[in-house]
mmCIF file as gemmi writes it, N, C-alpha and C atoms, coordinates in Angstrom:
data_model
loop_
_atom_site.group_PDB
_atom_site.id
_atom_site.type_symbol
_atom_site.label_atom_id
_atom_site.label_alt_id
_atom_site.label_comp_id
_atom_site.label_asym_id
_atom_site.label_entity_id
_atom_site.label_seq_id
_atom_site.pdbx_PDB_ins_code
_atom_site.Cartn_x
_atom_site.Cartn_y
_atom_site.Cartn_z
_atom_site.occupancy
_atom_site.B_iso_or_equiv
_atom_site.pdbx_formal_charge
_atom_site.auth_seq_id
_atom_site.auth_asym_id
_atom_site.pdbx_PDB_model_num
ATOM 1 N N . MET Axp A 1 ? 156.616 -73.658 116.51 1 0 ? 1 A 1
ATOM 2 C CA . MET Axp A 1 ? 157.207 -74.505 115.503 1 0 ? 1 A 1
ATOM 3 C C . MET Axp A 1 ? 156.248 -75.621 115.105 1 0 ? 1 A 1
ATOM 4 N N . LYS Axp A 2 ? 156.184 -75.871 113.83 1 0 ? 2 A 1
ATOM 5 C CA . LYS Axp A 2 ? 155.35 -76.948 113.328 1 0 ? 2 A 1
ATOM 6 C C . LYS Axp A 2 ? 156.137 -78.253 113.343 1 0 ? 2 A 1
ATOM 7 N N . PRO Axp A 3 ? 155.443 -79.359 113.6 1 0 ? 3 A 1
ATOM 8 C CA . PRO Axp A 3 ? 156.159 -80.644 113.572 1 0 ? 3 A 1
ATOM 9 C C . PRO Axp A 3 ? 156.604 -80.983 112.158 1 0 ? 3 A 1
ATOM 10 N N . ASN Axp A 4 ? 157.654 -81.74 112.075 1 0 ? 4 A 1
ATOM 11 C CA . ASN Axp A 4 ? 158.211 -82.147 110.795 1 0 ? 4 A 1
ATOM 12 C C . ASN Axp A 4 ? 157.354 -83.282 110.228 1 0 ? 4 A 1
ATOM 13 N N . ARG Axp A 5 ? 156.526 -82.993 109.229 1 0 ? 5 A 1
ATOM 14 C CA . ARG Axp A 5 ? 155.633 -83.982 108.641 1 0 ? 5 A 1
ATOM 15 C C . ARG Axp A 5 ? 156.181 -84.509 107.327 1 0 ? 5 A 1
ATOM 16 N N . LYS Axp A 6 ? 155.799 -85.744 107.026 1 0 ? 6 A 1
ATOM 17 C CA . LYS Axp A 6 ? 156.15 -86.3 105.731 1 0 ? 6 A 1
ATOM 18 C C . LYS Axp A 6 ? 155.169 -85.768 104.708 1 0 ? 6 A 1
ATOM 19 N N . LYS Axp A 7 ? 155.656 -85.4 103.586 1 0 ? 7 A 1
ATOM 20 C CA . LYS Axp A 7 ? 154.794 -84.975 102.491 1 0 ? 7 A 1
ATOM 21 C C . LYS Axp A 7 ? 154.482 -86.204 101.651 1 0 ? 7 A 1
ATOM 22 N N . ARG Axp A 8 ? 153.223 -86.422 101.41 1 0 ? 8 A 1
ATOM 23 C CA . ARG Axp A 8 ? 152.827 -87.58 100.625 1 0 ? 8 A 1
ATOM 24 C C . ARG Axp A 8 ? 152.101 -87.101 99.378 1 0 ? 8 A 1
ATOM 25 N N . ASN Axp A 9 ? 152.465 -87.678 98.266 1 0 ? 9 A 1
ATOM 26 C CA . ASN Axp A 9 ? 151.866 -87.25 97.008 1 0 ? 9 A 1
ATOM 27 C C . ASN Axp A 9 ? 150.601 -88.046 96.699 1 0 ? 9 A 1
ATOM 28 N N . GLN Axp A 10 ? 149.965 -87.695 95.594 1 0 ? 10 A 1
ATOM 29 C CA . GLN Axp A 10 ? 148.698 -88.342 95.231 1 0 ? 10 A 1
ATOM 30 C C . GLN Axp A 10 ? 148.885 -89.818 94.925 1 0 ? 10 A 1
ATOM 31 N N . ALA Axp A 11 ? 150.031 -90.178 94.398 1 0 ? 11 A 1
ATOM 32 C CA . ALA Axp A 11 ? 150.278 -91.583 94.064 1 0 ? 11 A 1
ATOM 33 C C . ALA Axp A 11 ? 150.246 -92.458 95.315 1 0 ? 11 A 1
ATOM 34 N N . TYR Axp A 12 ? 150.744 -91.935 96.424 1 0 ? 12 A 1
ATOM 35 C CA . TYR Axp A 12 ? 150.734 -92.674 97.69 1 0 ? 12 A 1
ATOM 36 C C . TYR Axp A 12 ? 149.301 -92.96 98.127 1 0 ? 12 A 1
ATOM 37 N N . PHE Axp A 13 ? 148.462 -91.94 98.127 1 0 ? 13 A 1
ATOM 38 C CA . PHE Axp A 13 ? 147.082 -92.106 98.551 1 0 ? 13 A 1
ATOM 39 C C . PHE Axp A 13 ? 146.292 -92.962 97.561 1 0 ? 13 A 1
ATOM 40 N N . ARG Axp A 14 ? 146.575 -92.819 96.285 1 0 ? 14 A 1
ATOM 41 C CA . ARG Axp A 14 ? 145.918 -93.62 95.262 1 0 ? 14 A 1
ATOM 42 C C . ARG Axp A 14 ? 146.247 -95.101 95.443 1 0 ? 14 A 1
ATOM 43 N N . HIS Axp A 15 ? 147.513 -95.379 95.738 1 0 ? 15 A 1
ATOM 44 C CA . HIS Axp A 15 ? 147.956 -96.754 95.944 1 0 ? 15 A 1
ATOM 45 C C . HIS Axp A 15 ? 147.21 -97.391 97.118 1 0 ? 15 A 1
ATOM 46 N N . HIS Axp A 16 ? 147.118 -96.697 98.239 1 0 ? 16 A 1
ATOM 47 C CA . HIS Axp A 16 ? 146.487 -97.273 99.422 1 0 ? 16 A 1
ATOM 48 C C . HIS Axp A 16 ? 144.975 -97.384 99.253 1 0 ? 16 A 1
ATOM 49 N N . ARG Axp A 17 ? 144.375 -96.451 98.538 1 0 ? 17 A 1
ATOM 50 C CA . ARG Axp A 17 ? 142.939 -96.548 98.267 1 0 ? 17 A 1
ATOM 51 C C . ARG Axp A 17 ? 142.661 -97.778 97.404 1 0 ? 17 A 1
ATOM 52 N N . LYS Axp A 18 ? 143.503 -97.998 96.392 1 0 ? 18 A 1
ATOM 53 C CA . LYS Axp A 18 ? 143.34 -99.167 95.514 1 0 ? 18 A 1
ATOM 54 C C . LYS Axp A 18 ? 143.526 -100.462 96.292 1 0 ? 18 A 1
ATOM 55 N N . ARG Axp A 19 ? 144.495 -100.48 97.192 1 0 ? 19 A 1
ATOM 56 C CA . ARG Axp A 19 ? 144.776 -101.664 98.006 1 0 ? 19 A 1
ATOM 57 C C . ARG Axp A 19 ? 143.578 -102.009 98.895 1 0 ? 19 A 1
ATOM 58 N N . VAL Axp A 20 ? 142.978 -101.001 99.509 1 0 ? 20 A 1
ATOM 59 C CA . VAL Axp A 20 ? 141.83 -101.223 100.382 1 0 ? 20 A 1
ATOM 60 C C . VAL Axp A 20 ? 140.627 -101.708 99.571 1 0 ? 20 A 1
ATOM 61 N N . ILE Axp A 21 ? 140.415 -101.116 98.411 1 0 ? 21 A 1
ATOM 62 C CA . ILE Axp A 21 ? 139.29 -101.511 97.555 1 0 ? 21 A 1
ATOM 63 C C . ILE Axp A 21 ? 139.447 -102.965 97.12 1 0 ? 21 A 1
ATOM 64 N N . GLN Axp A 22 ? 140.644 -103.372 96.734 1 0 ? 22 A 1
ATOM 65 C CA . GLN Axp A 22 ? 140.87 -104.752 96.3 1 0 ? 22 A 1
ATOM 66 C C . GLN Axp A 22 ? 140.579 -105.742 97.42 1 0 ? 22 A 1
ATOM 67 N N . ARG Axp A 23 ? 141.009 -105.406 98.629 1 0 ? 23 A 1
ATOM 68 C CA . ARG Axp A 23 ? 140.765 -106.285 99.769 1 0 ? 23 A 1
ATOM 69 C C . ARG Axp A 23 ? 139.269 -106.44 100.02 1 0 ? 23 A 1
ATOM 70 N N . LYS Axp A 24 ? 138.543 -105.333 99.99 1 0 ? 24 A 1
ATOM 71 C CA . LYS Axp A 24 ? 137.104 -105.38 100.25 1 0 ? 24 A 1
ATOM 72 C C . LYS Axp A 24 ? 136.346 -106.071 99.117 1 0 ? 24 A 1
ATOM 73 N N . LYS Axp A 25 ? 136.839 -105.951 97.892 1 0 ? 25 A 1
ATOM 74 C CA . LYS Axp A 25 ? 136.213 -106.65 96.77 1 0 ? 25 A 1
ATOM 75 C C . LYS Axp A 25 ? 136.354 -108.154 96.934 1 0 ? 25 A 1
ATOM 76 N N . ARG Axp A 26 ? 137.53 -108.61 97.391 1 0 ? 26 A 1
ATOM 77 C CA . ARG Axp A 26 ? 137.735 -110.041 97.636 1 0 ? 26 A 1
ATOM 78 C C . ARG Axp A 26 ? 136.77 -110.548 98.702 1 0 ? 26 A 1
ATOM 79 N N . LEU Axp A 27 ? 136.63 -109.785 99.788 1 0 ? 27 A 1
ATOM 80 C CA . LEU Axp A 27 ? 135.728 -110.186 100.859 1 0 ? 27 A 1
ATOM 81 C C . LEU Axp A 27 ? 134.277 -110.223 100.379 1 0 ? 27 A 1
ATOM 82 N N . SER Axp A 28 ? 133.887 -109.235 99.592 1 0 ? 28 A 1
ATOM 83 C CA . SER Axp A 28 ? 132.502 -109.188 99.124 1 0 ? 28 A 1
ATOM 84 C C . SER Axp A 28 ? 132.22 -110.303 98.118 1 0 ? 28 A 1
ATOM 85 N N . ALA Axp A 29 ? 133.198 -110.647 97.291 1 0 ? 29 A 1
ATOM 86 C CA . ALA Axp A 29 ? 133.019 -111.737 96.335 1 0 ? 29 A 1
ATOM 87 C C . ALA Axp A 29 ? 132.86 -113.064 97.076 1 0 ? 29 A 1
ATOM 88 N N . HIS Axp A 30 ? 133.592 -113.207 98.171 1 0 ? 30 A 1
ATOM 89 C CA . HIS Axp A 30 ? 133.492 -114.409 98.99 1 0 ? 30 A 1
ATOM 90 C C . HIS Axp A 30 ? 132.089 -114.542 99.585 1 0 ? 30 A 1
ATOM 91 N N . ARG Axp A 31 ? 131.494 -113.422 99.949 1 0 ? 31 A 1
ATOM 92 C CA . ARG Axp A 31 ? 130.141 -113.417 100.522 1 0 ? 31 A 1
ATOM 93 C C . ARG Axp A 31 ? 129.052 -113.448 99.457 1 0 ? 31 A 1
ATOM 94 N N . GLY Axp A 32 ? 129.408 -113.146 98.205 1 0 ? 32 A 1
ATOM 95 C CA . GLY Axp A 32 ? 128.424 -113.128 97.133 1 0 ? 32 A 1
ATOM 96 C C . GLY Axp A 32 ? 127.752 -111.778 96.947 1 0 ? 32 A 1
ATOM 97 N N . TRP Axp A 33 ? 128.331 -110.738 97.511 1 0 ? 33 A 1
ATOM 98 C CA . TRP Axp A 33 ? 127.776 -109.399 97.369 1 0 ? 33 A 1
ATOM 99 C C . TRP Axp A 33 ? 128.276 -108.781 96.073 1 0 ? 33 A 1
ATOM 100 N N . VAL Axp A 34 ? 127.48 -107.893 95.49 1 0 ? 34 A 1
ATOM 101 C CA . VAL Axp A 34 ? 127.857 -107.226 94.252 1 0 ? 34 A 1
ATOM 102 C C . VAL Axp A 34 ? 127.706 -105.721 94.456 1 0 ? 34 A 1
ATOM 103 N N . ALA Axp A 35 ? 128.689 -104.964 93.972 1 0 ? 35 A 1
ATOM 104 C CA . ALA Axp A 35 ? 128.623 -103.505 94.039 1 0 ? 35 A 1
ATOM 105 C C . ALA Axp A 35 ? 128.669 -102.963 92.622 1 0 ? 35 A 1
ATOM 106 N N . LYS Axp A 36 ? 127.947 -101.874 92.386 1 0 ? 36 A 1
ATOM 107 C CA . LYS Axp A 36 ? 127.931 -101.268 91.054 1 0 ? 36 A 1
ATOM 108 C C . LYS Axp A 36 ? 129.296 -100.727 90.676 1 0 ? 36 A 1
ATOM 109 N N . PHE Axp A 37 ? 129.916 -100.025 91.606 1 0 ? 37 A 1
ATOM 110 C CA . PHE Axp A 37 ? 131.198 -99.37 91.345 1 0 ? 37 A 1
ATOM 111 C C . PHE Axp A 37 ? 132.216 -99.805 92.38 1 0 ? 37 A 1
ATOM 112 N N . ASP Axp A 38 ? 133.46 -99.92 91.952 1 0 ? 38 A 1
ATOM 113 C CA . ASP Axp A 38 ? 134.528 -100.294 92.885 1 0 ? 38 A 1
ATOM 114 C C . ASP Axp A 38 ? 134.741 -99.23 93.955 1 0 ? 38 A 1
ATOM 115 N N . GLY Axp A 39 ? 134.486 -97.988 93.613 1 0 ? 39 A 1
ATOM 116 C CA . GLY Axp A 39 ? 134.694 -96.895 94.556 1 0 ? 39 A 1
ATOM 117 C C . GLY Axp A 39 ? 133.789 -96.972 95.769 1 0 ? 39 A 1
ATOM 118 N N . ALA Axp A 40 ? 132.739 -97.79 95.684 1 0 ? 40 A 1
ATOM 119 C CA . ALA Axp A 40 ? 131.842 -97.95 96.834 1 0 ? 40 A 1
ATOM 120 C C . ALA Axp A 40 ? 132.57 -98.61 98.003 1 0 ? 40 A 1
ATOM 121 N N . PHE Axp A 41 ? 133.651 -99.303 97.708 1 0 ? 41 A 1
ATOM 122 C CA . PHE Axp A 41 ? 134.414 -99.982 98.75 1 0 ? 41 A 1
ATOM 123 C C . PHE Axp A 41 ? 135.514 -99.117 99.348 1 0 ? 41 A 1
ATOM 124 N N . SER Axp A 42 ? 135.674 -97.895 98.871 1 0 ? 42 A 1
ATOM 125 C CA . SER Axp A 42 ? 136.804 -97.101 99.328 1 0 ? 42 A 1
ATOM 126 C C . SER Axp A 42 ? 136.637 -96.606 100.755 1 0 ? 42 A 1
ATOM 127 N N . LYS Axp A 43 ? 135.414 -96.471 101.209 1 0 ? 43 A 1
ATOM 128 C CA . LYS Axp A 43 ? 135.199 -95.997 102.575 1 0 ? 43 A 1
ATOM 129 C C . LYS Axp A 43 ? 134.178 -96.874 103.265 1 0 ? 43 A 1
ATOM 130 N N . GLY Axp A 44 ? 134.261 -96.932 104.547 1 0 ? 44 A 1
ATOM 131 C CA . GLY Axp A 44 ? 133.265 -97.642 105.328 1 0 ? 44 A 1
ATOM 132 C C . GLY Axp A 44 ? 133.588 -99.113 105.515 1 0 ? 44 A 1
ATOM 133 N N . LYS Axp A 45 ? 132.76 -99.745 106.299 1 0 ? 45 A 1
ATOM 134 C CA . LYS Axp A 45 ? 132.944 -101.149 106.618 1 0 ? 45 A 1
ATOM 135 C C . LYS Axp A 45 ? 132.095 -101.998 105.681 1 0 ? 45 A 1
ATOM 136 N N . ILE Axp A 46 ? 132.516 -103.214 105.492 1 0 ? 46 A 1
ATOM 137 C CA . ILE Axp A 46 ? 131.702 -104.13 104.697 1 0 ? 46 A 1
ATOM 138 C C . ILE Axp A 46 ? 131.391 -105.329 105.573 1 0 ? 46 A 1
ATOM 139 N N . HIS Axp A 47 ? 130.227 -105.352 106.086 1 0 ? 47 A 1
ATOM 140 C CA . HIS Axp A 47 ? 129.751 -106.487 106.844 1 0 ? 47 A 1
ATOM 141 C C . HIS Axp A 47 ? 128.244 -106.391 106.937 1 0 ? 47 A 1
ATOM 142 N N . CYS Axp A 48 ? 127.655 -107.481 107.225 1 0 ? 48 A 1
ATOM 143 C CA . CYS Axp A 48 ? 126.21 -107.509 107.423 1 0 ? 48 A 1
ATOM 144 C C . CYS Axp A 48 ? 125.967 -107.169 108.885 1 0 ? 48 A 1
ATOM 145 N N . SER Axp A 49 ? 125.046 -106.291 109.152 1 0 ? 49 A 1
ATOM 146 C CA . SER Axp A 49 ? 124.802 -105.891 110.53 1 0 ? 49 A 1
ATOM 147 C C . SER Axp A 49 ? 123.505 -106.468 111.071 1 0 ? 49 A 1
ATOM 148 N N . CYS Axp A 50 ? 122.997 -107.505 110.428 1 0 ? 50 A 1
ATOM 149 C CA . CYS Axp A 50 ? 121.769 -108.113 110.94 1 0 ? 50 A 1
ATOM 150 C C . CYS Axp A 50 ? 122.081 -108.846 112.246 1 0 ? 50 A 1
ATOM 151 N N . TRP Axp A 51 ? 121.082 -109.174 112.995 1 0 ? 51 A 1
ATOM 152 C CA . TRP Axp A 51 ? 121.298 -109.772 114.317 1 0 ? 51 A 1
ATOM 153 C C . TRP Axp A 51 ? 121.879 -111.176 114.225 1 0 ? 51 A 1
ATOM 154 N N . MET Axp A 52 ? 121.65 -111.861 113.105 1 0 ? 52 A 1
ATOM 155 C CA . MET Axp A 52 ? 122.18 -113.215 112.983 1 0 ? 52 A 1
ATOM 156 C C . MET Axp A 52 ? 123.678 -113.213 112.662 1 0 ? 52 A 1
ATOM 157 N N . CYS Axp A 53 ? 124.114 -112.235 111.879 1 0 ? 53 A 1
ATOM 158 C CA . CYS Axp A 53 ? 125.524 -112.177 111.492 1 0 ? 53 A 1
ATOM 159 C C . CYS Axp A 53 ? 126.37 -111.414 112.503 1 0 ? 53 A 1
ATOM 160 N N . SER Axp A 54 ? 125.729 -110.632 113.328 1 0 ? 54 A 1
ATOM 161 C CA . SER Axp A 54 ? 126.461 -109.807 114.278 1 0 ? 54 A 1
ATOM 162 C C . SER Axp A 54 ? 127.088 -110.687 115.352 1 0 ? 54 A 1
ATOM 163 N N . GLU Axp A 55 ? 128.356 -110.459 115.62 1 0 ? 55 A 1
ATOM 164 C CA . GLU Axp A 55 ? 129.045 -111.226 116.651 1 0 ? 55 A 1
ATOM 165 C C . GLU Axp A 55 ? 129.177 -110.427 117.938 1 0 ? 55 A 1
ATOM 166 N N . LYS Axp A 56 ? 128.488 -109.313 118.01 1 0 ? 56 A 1
ATOM 167 C CA . LYS Axp A 56 ? 128.617 -108.475 119.201 1 0 ? 56 A 1
ATOM 168 C C . LYS Axp A 56 ? 127.867 -109.12 120.358 1 0 ? 56 A 1
ATOM 169 N N . THR Axp A 57 ? 128.425 -108.993 121.536 1 0 ? 57 A 1
ATOM 170 C CA . THR Axp A 57 ? 127.798 -109.618 122.699 1 0 ? 57 A 1
ATOM 171 C C . THR Axp A 57 ? 126.66 -108.771 123.234 1 0 ? 57 A 1
ATOM 172 N N . ASN Axp A 58 ? 126.618 -107.496 122.904 1 0 ? 58 A 1
ATOM 173 C CA . ASN Axp A 58 ? 125.575 -106.657 123.475 1 0 ? 58 A 1
ATOM 174 C C . ASN Axp A 58 ? 124.353 -106.567 122.567 1 0 ? 58 A 1
ATOM 175 N N . ARG Axp A 59 ? 124.222 -107.48 121.608 1 0 ? 59 A 1
ATOM 176 C CA . ARG Axp A 59 ? 123.063 -107.421 120.727 1 0 ? 59 A 1
ATOM 177 C C . ARG Axp A 59 ? 121.785 -107.771 121.472 1 0 ? 59 A 1
ATOM 178 N N . LEU Axp A 60 ? 121.92 -108.474 122.593 1 0 ? 60 A 1
ATOM 179 C CA . LEU Axp A 60 ? 120.751 -108.811 123.393 1 0 ? 60 A 1
ATOM 180 C C . LEU Axp A 60 ? 120.446 -107.729 124.42 1 0 ? 60 A 1
ATOM 181 N N . GLY Axp A 61 ? 121.253 -106.7 124.453 1 0 ? 61 A 1
ATOM 182 C CA . GLY Axp A 61 ? 121.03 -105.616 125.397 1 0 ? 61 A 1
ATOM 183 C C . GLY Axp A 61 ? 121.802 -105.78 126.694 1 0 ? 61 A 1
ATOM 184 N N . HIS Axp A 62 ? 122.674 -106.789 126.766 1 0 ? 62 A 1
ATOM 185 C CA . HIS Axp A 62 ? 123.452 -107.026 127.969 1 0 ? 62 A 1
ATOM 186 C C . HIS Axp A 62 ? 124.928 -106.807 127.668 1 0 ? 62 A 1
ATOM 187 N N . PRO Axp A 63 ? 125.646 -106.179 128.58 1 0 ? 63 A 1
ATOM 188 C CA . PRO Axp A 63 ? 127.098 -106.107 128.38 1 0 ? 63 A 1
ATOM 189 C C . PRO Axp A 63 ? 127.728 -107.486 128.564 1 0 ? 63 A 1
ATOM 190 N N . LYS Axp A 64 ? 128.953 -107.625 128.11 1 0 ? 64 A 1
ATOM 191 C CA . LYS Axp A 64 ? 129.62 -108.924 128.124 1 0 ? 64 A 1
ATOM 192 C C . LYS Axp A 64 ? 129.758 -109.483 129.537 1 0 ? 64 A 1
ATOM 193 N N . SER Axp A 65 ? 130.052 -108.628 130.507 1 0 ? 65 A 1
ATOM 194 C CA . SER Axp A 65 ? 130.231 -109.112 131.868 1 0 ? 65 A 1
ATOM 195 C C . SER Axp A 65 ? 128.935 -109.709 132.411 1 0 ? 65 A 1
ATOM 196 N N . GLU Axp A 66 ? 127.818 -109.107 132.052 1 0 ? 66 A 1
ATOM 197 C CA . GLU Axp A 66 ? 126.535 -109.621 132.519 1 0 ? 66 A 1
ATOM 198 C C . GLU Axp A 66 ? 126.208 -110.957 131.855 1 0 ? 66 A 1
ATOM 199 N N . LEU Axp A 67 ? 126.535 -111.071 130.574 1 0 ? 67 A 1
ATOM 200 C CA . LEU Axp A 67 ? 126.293 -112.344 129.879 1 0 ? 67 A 1
ATOM 201 C C . LEU Axp A 67 ? 127.13 -113.471 130.479 1 0 ? 67 A 1
ATOM 202 N N . SER Axp A 68 ? 128.378 -113.17 130.831 1 0 ? 68 A 1
ATOM 203 C CA . SER Axp A 68 ? 129.221 -114.202 131.43 1 0 ? 68 A 1
ATOM 204 C C . SER Axp A 68 ? 128.71 -114.568 132.82 1 0 ? 68 A 1
ATOM 205 N N . ARG Axp A 69 ? 128.169 -113.606 133.547 1 0 ? 69 A 1
ATOM 206 C CA . ARG Axp A 69 ? 127.595 -113.877 134.864 1 0 ? 69 A 1
ATOM 207 C C . ARG Axp A 69 ? 126.359 -114.777 134.734 1 0 ? 69 A 1
ATOM 208 N N . ILE Axp A 70 ? 125.526 -114.516 133.734 1 0 ? 70 A 1
ATOM 209 C CA . ILE Axp A 70 ? 124.342 -115.333 133.499 1 0 ? 70 A 1
ATOM 210 C C . ILE Axp A 70 ? 124.755 -116.755 133.122 1 0 ? 70 A 1
ATOM 211 N N . ALA Axp A 71 ? 125.75 -116.892 132.255 1 0 ? 71 A 1
ATOM 212 C CA . ALA Axp A 71 ? 126.229 -118.214 131.855 1 0 ? 71 A 1
ATOM 213 C C . ALA Axp A 71 ? 126.788 -118.969 133.053 1 0 ? 71 A 1
ATOM 214 N N . ASN Axp A 72 ? 127.491 -118.27 133.935 1 0 ? 72 A 1
ATOM 215 C CA . ASN Axp A 72 ? 128.054 -118.891 135.123 1 0 ? 72 A 1
ATOM 216 C C . ASN Axp A 72 ? 126.943 -119.388 136.044 1 0 ? 72 A 1
ATOM 217 N N . CYS Axp A 73 ? 125.891 -118.602 136.206 1 0 ? 73 A 1
ATOM 218 C CA . CYS Axp A 73 ? 124.754 -119.019 137.041 1 0 ? 73 A 1
ATOM 219 C C . CYS Axp A 73 ? 124.062 -120.238 136.457 1 0 ? 73 A 1
ATOM 220 N N . GLN Axp A 74 ? 123.889 -120.245 135.141 1 0 ? 74 A 1
ATOM 221 C CA . GLN Axp A 74 ? 123.247 -121.4 134.499 1 0 ? 74 A 1
ATOM 222 C C . GLN Axp A 74 ? 124.096 -122.657 134.658 1 0 ? 74 A 1
ATOM 223 N N . GLU Axp A 75 ? 125.4 -122.493 134.576 1 0 ? 75 A 1
ATOM 224 C CA . GLU Axp A 75 ? 126.303 -123.623 134.744 1 0 ? 75 A 1
ATOM 225 C C . GLU Axp A 75 ? 126.211 -124.176 136.162 1 0 ? 75 A 1
ATOM 226 N N . GLN Axp A 76 ? 126.123 -123.287 137.149 1 0 ? 76 A 1
ATOM 227 C CA . GLN Axp A 76 ? 125.999 -123.72 138.539 1 0 ? 76 A 1
ATOM 228 C C . GLN Axp A 76 ? 124.687 -124.46 138.764 1 0 ? 76 A 1
ATOM 229 N N . LEU Axp A 77 ? 123.619 -123.984 138.097 1 0 ? 77 A 1
ATOM 230 C CA . LEU Axp A 77 ? 122.334 -124.67 138.226 1 0 ? 77 A 1
ATOM 231 C C . LEU Axp A 77 ? 122.394 -126.076 137.641 1 0 ? 77 A 1
ATOM 232 N N . LEU Axp A 78 ? 123.066 -126.222 136.508 1 0 ? 78 A 1
ATOM 233 C CA . LEU Axp A 78 ? 123.207 -127.542 135.904 1 0 ? 78 A 1
ATOM 234 C C . LEU Axp A 78 ? 124.013 -128.482 136.811 1 0 ? 78 A 1
ATOM 235 N N . ASP Axp A 79 ? 125.071 -127.947 137.43 1 0 ? 79 A 1
ATOM 236 C CA . ASP Axp A 79 ? 125.884 -128.746 138.333 1 0 ? 79 A 1
ATOM 237 C C . ASP Axp A 79 ? 125.078 -129.147 139.581 1 0 ? 79 A 1
ATOM 238 N N . TYR Axp A 80 ? 124.229 -128.267 140.036 1 0 ? 80 A 1
ATOM 239 C CA . TYR Axp A 80 ? 123.407 -128.522 141.216 1 0 ? 80 A 1
ATOM 240 C C . TYR Axp A 80 ? 122.4 -129.632 140.963 1 0 ? 80 A 1
ATOM 241 N N . ASP Axp A 81 ? 121.839 -129.662 139.728 1 0 ? 81 A 1
ATOM 242 C CA . ASP Axp A 81 ? 120.843 -130.672 139.384 1 0 ? 81 A 1
ATOM 243 C C . ASP Axp A 81 ? 121.425 -132.084 139.408 1 0 ? 81 A 1
ATOM 244 N N . PHE Axp A 82 ? 122.702 -132.238 139.098 1 0 ? 82 A 1
ATOM 245 C CA . PHE Axp A 82 ? 123.306 -133.563 139.056 1 0 ? 82 A 1
ATOM 246 C C . PHE Axp A 82 ? 123.698 -133.93 140.421 1 0 ? 82 A 1
């Protein structure tokens, strides 16, 4: 037996694609980015992946737990100096 699925028409998918594009256009306008076509925003992420804009903790090659361990050691050293 096949599961009971909802049938969705083209208008449903068109609506959600338009909604996503509008959201990404607002974000890109805020950043000052320009796209030739609106459809470029229909798929994928919109963010800068350079090392300065990246908020990922492993950009230095260390996992988050290791970075917190290093910060903790540095804090202990500062406390020891005083």
